[in-house]
C-alpha positions as CSV (number, residue, x, y, z in Angstrom):
1,X,1.3,0.3,9.7
2,X,-0.9,2.3,7.3
3,X,-4.5,2.8,8.2
4,X,-7.2,0.5,6.6
5,X,-10.1,2.4,5.1
6,X,-13.3,1.5,7.0
7,X,-15.0,0.2,3.8
8,X,-12.2,-2.3,3.3
9,X,-11.8,-3.5,6.8
10,X,-13.9,-6.6,6.2
11,X,-11.7,-7.6,3.3
12,X,-8.7,-8.3,5.6
13,X,-8.3,-11.6,7.6
14,X,-9.4,-11.4,11.2
15,X,-5.7,-11.9,12.3
16,X,-4.3,-9.2,10.0
17,X,-2.7,-7.3,12.9
18,X,-0.7,-10.4,13.8
19,X,0.2,-11.2,10.2
20,X,1.3,-7.6,9.6
21,X,3.4,-7.5,12.8
22,X,5.1,-10.8,11.9
23,X,6.0,-9.7,8.4
24,X,7.3,-6.3,9.6
25,X,9.2,-7.5,12.6
26,X,10.2,-11.1,12.1
27,X,10.6,-11.6,8.4
28,X,11.7,-8.1,7.5
29,X,13.5,-7.4,10.8
30,X,12.2,-3.9,10.7
31,X,13.6,-3.0,7.3
32,X,11.8,-2.2,4.1
33,X,11.8,-5.3,1.8
34,X,11.3,-3.3,-1.4
35,X,13.8,-4.4,-4.1
36,X,12.9,-1.6,-6.4
37,X,9.4,-2.8,-7.5
38,X,8.0,0.4,-6.1
39,X,9.5,2.1,-9.2
40,X,10.8,5.1,-7.3
41,X,14.3,4.7,-8.7
42,X,15.8,5.9,-5.5
43,X,17.6,2.7,-4.4
44,X,19.5,-0.1,-6.0
45,X,18.7,-3.4,-4.4
46,X,16.9,-3.5,-1.1
47,X,15.6,-0.2,0.3
48,X,17.7,1.0,3.2
49,X,14.8,2.4,5.3
50,X,14.4,1.0,8.8
51,X,11.2,1.4,10.9
52,X,11.4,4.3,13.3
53,X,14.6,5.7,11.8
54,X,15.1,8.8,9.5
55,X,14.3,8.0,5.9
56,X,17.1,8.4,3.4
57,X,16.6,11.5,1.3
58,X,13.9,13.1,3.5
59,X,14.9,12.5,7.1
60,X,11.2,11.9,8.0
61,X,10.5,9.0,10.4
62,X,10.1,5.7,8.6
63,X,6.9,3.8,9.2
64,X,7.0,0.2,8.0
65,X,3.8,-1.0,6.4
66,X,2.8,-4.2,4.7
67,X,1.8,-4.1,1.0
68,X,-0.4,-6.6,-0.8
69,X,1.5,-7.0,-4.1
70,X,-1.7,-7.8,-6.0
71,X,-3.6,-5.0,-4.2
72,X,-6.1,-7.7,-2.9
73,X,-6.5,-7.7,0.9
74,X,-8.2,-11.1,0.8
75,X,-4.9,-12.6,-0.6
76,X,-2.8,-12.4,2.5
77,X,-0.4,-15.2,1.9
78,X,3.2,-14.4,2.8
79,X,4.2,-14.6,-0.9
80,X,1.8,-11.7,-1.7
81,X,3.0,-9.5,1.2
82,X,6.0,-7.2,1.3
83,X,7.1,-5.0,4.2
84,X,7.6,-1.6,2.8
85,X,8.4,1.8,4.1
86,X,5.6,4.3,3.6
87,X,7.4,5.9,0.7
88,X,7.9,2.7,-1.3
89,X,4.3,1.5,-0.4
90,X,2.7,4.7,-1.6
91,X,4.7,4.7,-4.8
92,X,4.0,1.0,-5.4
93,X,0.2,1.6,-5.0
94,X,0.1,4.9,-7.0
95,X,-1.5,3.5,-10.1
96,X,-4.0,1.4,-8.1
97,X,-5.0,4.4,-6.0
98,X,-5.5,6.5,-9.2
99,X,-7.8,3.8,-10.6
100,X,-9.8,3.3,-7.5
101,X,-10.2,7.1,-7.0
102,X,-11.5,7.5,-10.5
103,X,-14.0,4.6,-10.0
104,X,-15.1,6.2,-6.7
105,X,-15.7,9.6,-8.4
106,X,-17.6,8.0,-11.2
107,X,-19.8,6.0,-8.9
108,X,-20.6,9.1,-6.9
109,X,-21.6,11.0,-10.1
110,X,-23.7,8.0,-11.3
111,X,-25.4,7.9,-7.9
112,X,-26.6,11.4,-8.4
113,X,-27.8,10.6,-11.9
114,X,-25.0,12.4,-13.6
115,X,-22.6,11.1,-16.2
116,X,-19.2,12.5,-17.0
117,X,-18.8,14.5,-20.3
118,X,-18.6,12.1,-23.2
119,X,-20.5,9.3,-21.5
120,X,-23.6,7.9,-23.1
121,X,-26.6,6.7,-21.3
């Protein structure tokens, strides 16, 4: 399971650990549920990675995580959740991570009274 950032912890339901465990072990039976929506282009159909086993291509140990398809932790309905190996999950979230990192950097600059080049007051 991937770590939850402290500033986002309150956004998850109080029973998130149980929800995540059920999705990963019961519904997904320990196997990545990604059907290619991660965009990696490394598998056709369902990803073959299984929790705790060597990952295809890299041989690193697979850690099964649970992705929110809409990137919204408050929306934890089963239809919005997908068990994904860490590779698929990170690739699926790449654009979202890029956007939130840029917003975090901008907020930090603004908090110090600075604006990025090209910004107007």
